[in-house]
C-alpha positions as a Python dict, from the first residue, in 0.01 Angstrom:
ca = {
    (1, 'M'): (0, 0, 0),
    (2, 'R'): (161, -343, -60),
    (3, 'Y'): (241, -465, -389),
    (4, 'L'): (74, -781, -366),
    (5, 'S'): (190, -1066, -603),
    (6, 'D'): (128, -1469, -647),
    (7, 'Y'): (424, -1628, -798),
    (8, 'H'): (339, -1966, -819),
    (9, 'I'): (56, -2081, -1015),
    (10, 'H'): (-54, -2347, -1246),
    (11, 'S'): (-342, -2350, -1527),
    (12, 'T'): (-457, -2632, -1723),
    (13, 'Y'): (-126, -2593, -1933),
    (14, 'S'): (6, -2801, -1631),
    (15, 'F'): (-112, -3175, -1645),
    (16, 'D'): (-230, -3107, -1291),
    (17, 'G'): (-338, -2765, -1328),
    (18, 'K'): (-764, -2740, -1256),
    (19, 'Q'): (-803, -2392, -1364),
    (20, 'T'): (-809, -2143, -1675),
    (21, 'I'): (-569, -1885, -1700),
    (22, 'E'): (-863, -1637, -1726),
    (23, 'E'): (-1024, -1786, -1417),
    (24, 'I'): (-687, -1744, -1258),
    (25, 'I'): (-685, -1386, -1358),
    (26, 'I'): (-1045, -1308, -1242),
    (27, 'K'): (-990, -1466, -876),
    (28, 'A'): (-629, -1289, -845),
    (29, 'I'): (-819, -957, -925),
    (30, 'S'): (-1103, -1043, -664),
    (31, 'M'): (-826, -1106, -433),
    (32, 'K'): (-630, -761, -480),
    (33, 'L'): (-347, -883, -626),
    (34, 'N'): (-111, -670, -851),
    (35, 'E'): (69, -939, -984),
    (36, 'I'): (75, -1279, -1068),
    (37, 'C'): (319, -1514, -1250),
    (38, 'L'): (189, -1866, -1425),
    (39, 'T'): (469, -2112, -1336),
    (40, 'E'): (338, -2432, -1562),
    (41, 'H'): (555, -2762, -1529),
    (42, 'I'): (803, -2878, -1745),
    (43, 'S'): (1002, -3179, -1755),
    (44, 'F'): (1265, -3383, -1980),
    (45, 'N'): (1229, -3690, -1809),
    (46, 'R'): (1035, -3915, -2051),
    (47, 'E'): (903, -4097, -1750),
    (48, 'D'): (737, -3820, -1584),
    (49, 'N'): (386, -3751, -1646),
    (50, 'I'): (467, -3386, -1715),
    (51, 'Y'): (693, -3462, -2022),
    (52, 'N'): (601, -3341, -2335),
    (53, 'S'): (271, -3188, -2205),
    (54, 'F'): (310, -2807, -2233),
    (55, 'D'): (264, -2615, -2543),
    (56, 'F'): (420, -2264, -2504),
    (57, 'K'): (299, -2101, -2787),
    (58, 'D'): (-29, -2145, -2713),
    (59, 'Y'): (33, -2041, -2358),
    (60, 'E'): (230, -1742, -2450),
    (61, 'N'): (-23, -1651, -2697),
    (62, 'E'): (-320, -1680, -2442),
    (63, 'I'): (-114, -1465, -2194),
    (64, 'Q'): (-51, -1189, -2442),
    (65, 'I'): (-422, -1179, -2527),
    (66, 'L'): (-552, -1165, -2196),
    (67, 'S'): (-289, -922, -2043),
    (68, 'K'): (-453, -678, -2295),
    (69, 'R'): (-813, -747, -2172),
    (70, 'Y'): (-717, -719, -1832),
    (71, 'S'): (-491, -446, -1854),
    (72, 'G'): (-457, -173, -1598),
    (73, 'Q'): (-629, -442, -1372),
    (74, 'I'): (-334, -679, -1312),
    (75, 'N'): (3, -766, -1449),
    (76, 'I'): (56, -1126, -1617),
    (77, 'K'): (377, -1273, -1622),
    (78, 'Q'): (482, -1621, -1806),
    (79, 'G'): (695, -1837, -1609),
    (80, 'I'): (792, -2240, -1571),
    (81, 'E'): (856, -2443, -1277),
    (82, 'I'): (1132, -2696, -1392),
    (83, 'G'): (1218, -3011, -1252),
    (84, 'E'): (1550, -3194, -1198),
    (85, 'Y'): (1740, -2930, -1397),
    (86, 'H'): (2041, -3072, -1307),
    (87, 'L'): (1980, -3402, -1459),
    (88, 'Y'): (1872, -3238, -1794),
    (89, 'K'): (2078, -2907, -1832),
    (90, 'N'): (2104, -2922, -2216),
    (91, 'D'): (1749, -2972, -2263),
    (92, 'F'): (1646, -2702, -2029),
    (93, 'D'): (1945, -2464, -2131),
    (94, 'K'): (1797, -2525, -2504),
    (95, 'Y'): (1466, -2450, -2395),
    (96, 'F'): (1544, -2128, -2236),
    (97, 'K'): (1712, -1982, -2511),
    (98, 'E'): (1424, -2054, -2747),
    (99, 'H'): (1146, -1906, -2531),
    (100, 'N'): (1073, -1575, -2385),
    (101, 'L'): (1053, -1619, -2002),
    (102, 'D'): (992, -1370, -1707),
    (103, 'F'): (1090, -1602, -1432),
    (104, 'I'): (1201, -1970, -1359),
    (105, 'I'): (1105, -2164, -1058),
    (106, 'G'): (1371, -2438, -1006),
    (107, 'S'): (1217, -2746, -820),
    (108, 'I'): (1328, -3080, -707),
    (109, 'H'): (978, -3311, -711),
    (110, 'N'): (1172, -3662, -782),
    (111, 'L'): (1459, -3867, -662),
    (112, 'N'): (1616, -4161, -823),
    (113, 'G'): (1331, -4111, -1096),
    (114, 'K'): (1070, -4172, -845),
    (115, 'G'): (823, -3869, -685),
    (116, 'L'): (872, -3784, -322),
    (117, 'R'): (546, -3954, -185),
    (118, 'K'): (701, -4295, -333),
    (119, 'N'): (1040, -4256, -193),
    (120, 'I'): (905, -4223, 148),
    (121, 'A'): (681, -4514, 81),
    (122, 'E'): (941, -4739, -14),
    (123, 'N'): (1269, -4604, 146),
    (124, 'G'): (1118, -4418, 489),
    (125, 'I'): (1134, -4045, 591),
    (126, 'T'): (1486, -4023, 708),
    (127, 'Y'): (1643, -4145, 354),
    (128, 'T'): (1384, -3900, 200),
    (129, 'Y'): (1479, -3594, 358),
    (130, 'E'): (1835, -3668, 333),
    (131, 'T'): (1845, -3762, -20),
    (132, 'Y'): (1646, -3454, -86),
    (133, 'F'): (1847, -3211, 97),
    (134, 'K'): (2172, -3337, -101),
    (135, 'E'): (1984, -3322, -423),
    (136, 'I'): (1900, -2947, -374),
    (137, 'L'): (2271, -2890, -249),
    (138, 'Y'): (2377, -3039, -576),
    (139, 'F'): (2092, -2852, -778),
    (140, 'V'): (2149, -2517, -673),
    (141, 'Q'): (2531, -2516, -751),
    (142, 'M'): (2482, -2523, -1108),
    (143, 'G'): (2091, -2463, -1212),
    (144, 'D'): (2006, -2220, -1410),
    (145, 'F'): (1674, -2076, -1211),
    (146, 'D'): (1560, -1768, -1039),
    (147, 'I'): (1418, -1885, -741),
    (148, 'L'): (1444, -2243, -561),
    (149, 'G'): (1083, -2348, -500),
    (150, 'H'): (925, -2495, -189),
    (151, 'L'): (1234, -2599, -36),
    (152, 'D'): (1163, -2867, 249),
    (153, 'I'): (869, -2995, 20),
    (154, 'V'): (909, -3331, 145),
    (155, 'Q'): (712, -3225, 474),
    (156, 'R'): (388, -3225, 224),
    (157, 'Y'): (399, -3585, 187),
    (158, 'A'): (568, -3703, 531),
    (159, 'F'): (351, -3493, 786),
    (160, 'K'): (80, -3712, 799),
    (161, 'T'): (299, -4003, 910),
    (162, 'G'): (467, -3780, 1176),
    (163, 'G'): (737, -3688, 923),
    (164, 'V'): (775, -3319, 1002),
    (165, 'Y'): (1141, -3297, 1012),
    (166, 'N'): (1360, -3133, 1278),
    (167, 'F'): (1542, -2854, 1139),
    (168, 'E'): (1862, -2930, 1368),
    (169, 'D'): (1898, -3241, 1191),
    (170, 'Y'): (1953, -3106, 838),
    (171, 'K'): (2071, -2746, 918),
    (172, 'D'): (2432, -2807, 783),
    (173, 'Y'): (2288, -2893, 450),
    (174, 'I'): (2040, -2605, 449),
    (175, 'Y'): (2296, -2385, 554),
    (176, 'D'): (2518, -2494, 255),
    (177, 'I'): (2232, -2430, 38),
    (178, 'L'): (2130, -2075, 136),
    (179, 'K'): (2488, -2003, 112),
    (180, 'I'): (2503, -2094, -249),
    (181, 'I'): (2203, -1934, -353),
    (182, 'I'): (2281, -1620, -190),
    (183, 'S'): (2653, -1615, -364),
    (184, 'R'): (2459, -1693, -702),
    (185, 'G'): (2219, -1393, -660),
    (186, 'K'): (1933, -1636, -673),
    (187, 'G'): (1605, -1625, -403),
    (188, 'I'): (1414, -1853, -231),
    (189, 'E'): (1008, -1899, -257),
    (190, 'V'): (786, -1915, 47),
    (191, 'N'): (523, -2143, -56),
    (192, 'T'): (158, -2117, 101),
    (193, 'S'): (49, -2446, 3),
    (194, 'G'): (83, -2619, 332),
    (195, 'L'): (-89, -2339, 562),
    (196, 'S'): (-389, -2545, 578),
    (197, 'N'): (-181, -2821, 782),
    (198, 'N'): (19, -2554, 976),
    (199, 'L'): (292, -2613, 755),
    (200, 'L'): (505, -2339, 569),
    (201, 'F'): (776, -2435, 279),
    (202, 'P'): (1013, -2367, 387),
    (203, 'K'): (1024, -2375, 797),
    (204, 'L'): (1045, -2035, 970),
    (205, 'E'): (1395, -2171, 1102),
    (206, 'I'): (1496, -2154, 714),
    (207, 'L'): (1366, -1808, 661),
    (208, 'H'): (1521, -1670, 973),
    (209, 'M'): (1861, -1848, 863),
    (210, 'Y'): (1821, -1716, 539),
    (211, 'K'): (1806, -1328, 697),
    (212, 'D'): (2096, -1392, 915),
    (213, 'L'): (2300, -1493, 601),
    (214, 'N'): (2175, -1166, 466),
    (215, 'G'): (1968, -1352, 175),
    (216, 'E'): (1706, -1079, 49),
    (217, 'I'): (1567, -1223, -274),
    (218, 'L'): (1222, -1379, -193),
    (219, 'T'): (878, -1456, -375),
    (220, 'V'): (561, -1557, -240),
    (221, 'G'): (351, -1813, -431),
    (222, 'S'): (11, -2017, -333),
    (223, 'D'): (114, -2317, -591),
    (224, 'A'): (-252, -2308, -667),
    (225, 'H'): (-346, -2568, -912),
    (226, 'T'): (-748, -2476, -830),
    (227, 'T'): (-911, -2118, -856),
    (228, 'N'): (-1005, -2135, -472),
    (229, 'R'): (-639, -2103, -362),
    (230, 'V'): (-498, -1845, -580),
    (231, 'G'): (-373, -1566, -386),
    (232, 'E'): (-423, -1751, -78),
    (233, 'K'): (-210, -1615, 247),
    (234, 'V'): (4, -1391, 29),
    (235, 'N'): (-75, -1122, 257),
    (236, 'Y'): (-29, -1324, 593),
    (237, 'V'): (324, -1450, 467),
    (238, 'Y'): (417, -1058, 384),
    (239, 'D'): (321, -1022, 736),
    (240, 'I'): (535, -1303, 846),
    (241, 'L'): (861, -1214, 642),
    (242, 'K'): (829, -850, 771),
    (243, 'D'): (829, -980, 1128),
    (244, 'I'): (1153, -1173, 1072),
    (245, 'G'): (1304, -850, 947),
    (246, 'F'): (1263, -869, 558),
    (247, 'K'): (1213, -531, 355),
    (248, 'H'): (1120, -649, 34),
    (249, 'I'): (918, -894, -192),
    (250, 'F'): (1037, -959, -541),
    (251, 'T'): (892, -980, -911),
    (252, 'Y'): (1051, -1039, -1233),
    (253, 'N'): (1050, -911, -1561),
    (254, 'N'): (1205, -1083, -1860),
    (255, 'R'): (1399, -1261, -1581),
    (256, 'K'): (1525, -945, -1417),
    (257, 'I'): (1462, -873, -1069),
    (258, 'Q'): (1232, -599, -943),
    (259, 'E'): (1177, -510, -578),
    (260, 'H'): (851, -404, -398),
    (261, 'S'): (863, -280, -8),
    (262, 'L'): (717, -521, 238),
}
């Protein structure tokens, strides 16, 4: 039987989360998930509305209480999603040393201090994609993270204006990104949040390239901010990954990797 895990979920501990941790757990159990990882937003950009909005001690305490309450029904891990590590390296490194973490998603949400949606509006789709992939390439060379989050997420904000990109236009950047991730023992996330619009983050072409490069480490996450999306399409994505030829899905404990058969 598959070990189903949702490794990208935001609760009310994130500034944009609309669900309590217990609501997430109850929904995850109903979805027959074996494990979830909470991944609350962290940012050290003082202009970001994420900044200073997260109380880790309360978060950790609540997870410990709920893990006991739902023991034997589901495994609950505590993680974070970081933004723009390469710009605030010292702050993040200090934070990682001071807090007990199972898992870290490394993401890029902003370019030049502005959100991706704003970059598209002000600078256009082509500029935003190219700048985004360049930023990712820089980040993965030195960032402390376990999984690269939602690679090619610009699609989320660009698709309504015809901005779903052509893989061939950026494949050289993507190739270099994946090679570095693999060489560093990191992995990539398959994010299900775009599937309602027939978008997968990342594109299938990226997943095939990752497999061809002998990349193995993958997590699947719903990126749920509301309870109705917890565990959404996880099993469906497992089928996609198996069809591509991947053998395992991965979870983390104390930032140590654990593999489960697909």
